[in-house]
C-alpha positions as CSV (number, residue, x, y, z in Angstrom):
1,X,-39.0,50.6,29.1
2,X,-36.2,50.4,31.5
3,X,-32.6,50.0,30.6
4,X,-32.4,46.5,32.1
5,X,-35.2,45.3,29.8
6,X,-33.5,46.8,26.7
7,X,-30.2,45.1,27.6
8,X,-31.9,41.7,27.9
9,X,-33.9,42.2,24.8
10,X,-30.7,43.1,22.8
11,X,-28.8,40.1,24.0
12,X,-31.6,37.8,23.0
13,X,-31.9,39.1,19.5
14,X,-28.2,39.2,18.6
15,X,-26.7,36.0,17.4
16,X,-23.2,35.0,18.3
17,X,-21.4,34.0,15.1
18,X,-19.5,30.7,15.5
19,X,-16.1,31.0,13.8
20,X,-15.9,28.7,10.8
21,X,-12.9,26.5,10.4
22,X,-11.3,27.3,7.0
23,X,-11.3,24.5,4.5
24,X,-7.6,24.5,4.1
25,X,-7.2,23.6,7.8
26,X,-9.4,20.6,7.4
27,X,-7.5,19.5,4.3
28,X,-4.2,19.9,6.2
29,X,-5.4,17.8,9.1
30,X,-5.9,15.0,6.6
31,X,-3.0,15.6,4.3
32,X,-0.2,15.7,6.9
33,X,-0.8,12.2,8.2
34,X,-1.2,10.9,4.6
35,X,2.1,12.5,3.6
36,X,3.8,11.1,6.7
37,X,2.5,7.6,5.8
38,X,3.6,7.9,2.2
39,X,7.1,9.1,3.4
40,X,7.3,6.1,5.8
41,X,6.4,3.7,3.0
42,X,8.7,5.2,0.5
43,X,11.6,5.3,3.1
44,X,11.0,1.6,3.8
45,X,11.1,0.7,0.1
46,X,14.2,2.8,-0.7
47,X,16.1,1.6,2.4
48,X,15.3,-2.1,1.9
49,X,15.3,-2.3,-1.9
50,X,17.9,0.2,-3.0
51,X,20.3,0.1,-0.1
52,X,19.7,-3.5,1.0
53,X,19.5,-4.8,-2.6
54,X,16.5,-7.0,-1.7
55,X,13.2,-7.8,-3.4
56,X,10.4,-5.3,-3.1
57,X,8.0,-8.2,-2.2
58,X,9.7,-8.6,1.1
59,X,9.3,-5.0,2.2
60,X,5.8,-5.5,3.6
61,X,6.2,-8.8,5.4
62,X,6.2,-8.6,9.2
63,X,8.9,-11.3,9.4
64,X,11.4,-9.0,7.6
65,X,11.0,-6.2,10.0
66,X,10.9,-8.5,13.0
67,X,14.3,-9.8,11.9
68,X,15.6,-6.2,11.5
69,X,14.4,-5.2,14.9
70,X,16.0,-8.4,16.4
71,X,19.3,-7.4,14.8
72,X,19.1,-3.8,16.0
73,X,18.2,-4.6,19.6
74,X,20.2,-7.8,20.0
75,X,22.4,-7.9,23.1
76,X,26.0,-7.4,22.3
């Protein structure tokens, strides 16, 4: 056999190992957005209920946050 035939034969039989993604990376890709969402929700609750002394029922109403945005971005 020639060296060219051996080289092509060796490349056909060897398998290229695909690197596996570690499980912890997959978990982190899901946990980071979940923790950010939990942080946002708890920040809204603490800011509105504890500091604003309002009802917790009003925290998740769109009208409440529309009013807050109107107050923040109102022309002076």
